[in-house]
C-alpha positions as a printed NumPy array, in Angstrom:
array([[  1.326,   7.043,  32.211],
       [ -1.223,   5.106,  34.309],
       [ -3.852,   8.027,  34.077],
       [ -3.513,   7.612,  30.234],
       [ -3.9  ,   3.89 ,  30.023],
       [ -6.93 ,   4.091,  32.35 ],
       [ -8.403,   6.887,  30.358],
       [ -8.101,   4.981,  27.109],
       [ -9.636,   1.849,  28.779],
       [-12.63 ,   3.901,  30.036],
       [-13.358,   5.536,  26.794],
       [-13.416,   2.441,  24.51 ],
       [-16.979,   1.486,  25.391],
       [-18.237,   5.157,  24.804],
       [-16.772,   5.079,  21.356],
       [-18.41 ,   1.743,  20.502],
       [-21.756,   3.096,  21.741],
       [-21.353,   6.433,  19.724],
       [-20.641,   4.048,  16.601],
       [-23.469,   2.079,  17.046],
       [-25.72 ,   4.97 ,  17.42 ],
       [-24.158,   6.574,  14.44 ],
       [-25.04 ,   3.434,  12.332],
       [-28.668,   3.446,  13.859],
       [-28.92 ,   7.088,  12.828],
       [-27.579,   6.316,   9.415],
       [-30.03 ,   3.428,   8.839],
       [-32.982,   5.498,  10.067],
       [-32.027,   8.377,   7.634],
       [-31.71 ,   6.221,   4.799],
       [-34.965,   4.601,   5.693],
       [-36.667,   8.086,   5.922],
       [-35.196,   9.106,   2.597],
       [-36.454,   5.918,   0.873],
       [-39.895,   6.423,   2.362],
       [-39.935,  10.201,   1.186],
       [-38.851,   9.274,  -2.308],
       [-41.798,   6.509,  -2.433],
       [-44.248,   9.151,  -1.316],
       [-43.154,  11.607,  -3.934],
       [-43.235,   9.01 ,  -6.669],
       [-46.828,   7.823,  -5.401],
       [-48.14 ,  11.531,  -5.417],
       [-46.542,  12.312,  -8.805],
       [-48.31 ,   9.095, -10.347],
       [-51.469,  10.079,  -8.811],
       [-51.263,  13.608, -10.303],
       [-50.363,  12.168, -13.699],
       [-53.398,   9.569, -13.763],
       [-55.873,  12.246, -12.531],
       [-55.367,  14.262, -15.743],
       [-56.042,  11.278, -18.022],
       [-59.405,  10.5  , -19.682],
       [-61.122,   7.002, -19.259],
       [-60.153,   6.157, -22.722],
       [-56.392,   6.852, -21.866],
       [-56.62 ,   5.066, -18.768],
       [-57.748,   2.108, -20.619],
       [-55.107,   2.456, -23.246],
       [-52.529,   2.119, -20.481],
       [-54.182,  -0.744, -18.63 ],
       [-55.331,   1.182, -15.466],
       [-58.538,   0.714, -14.013],
       [-60.829,   3.683, -14.23 ],
       [-60.574,   6.114, -11.265],
       [-63.817,   6.625,  -9.365],
       [-64.95 ,  10.055, -10.353],
       [-68.265,  11.586,  -9.253],
       [-70.467,  11.461, -12.282],
       [-73.815,  13.25 , -13.015],
       [-76.218,  10.918, -14.636],
       [-79.038,  12.78 , -16.517],
       [-81.874,  10.48 , -17.493],
       [-83.671,  10.945, -20.786],
       [-86.658,  13.274, -20.431],
       [-85.233,  14.971, -17.152],
       [-84.858,  18.332, -18.634],
       [-88.423,  18.024, -20.153],
       [-89.806,  17.365, -16.813],
       [-87.85 ,  20.264, -15.13 ],
       [-88.877,  22.593, -17.671],
       [-92.535,  21.765, -17.279],
       [-92.318,  22.161, -13.627],
       [-91.304,  25.757, -14.079]])
């Protein structure tokens, strides 16, 4: 009987540590899941905005995305053709 009482008293702190670790793991898992959900939403939003034209972006109130643009000045083709 004495051995059982001693064993029960010795195992109590170990159980408390395990519960606190379990709580920490649960909190970390929930935080990780929330971060993954947020990342997936942001990625989906960026993919959706990338397909829109500048007019559509203005319609929904989003600033235009900086996209590379090719500016052709008037007379450039004429100059290039004359150099040929």
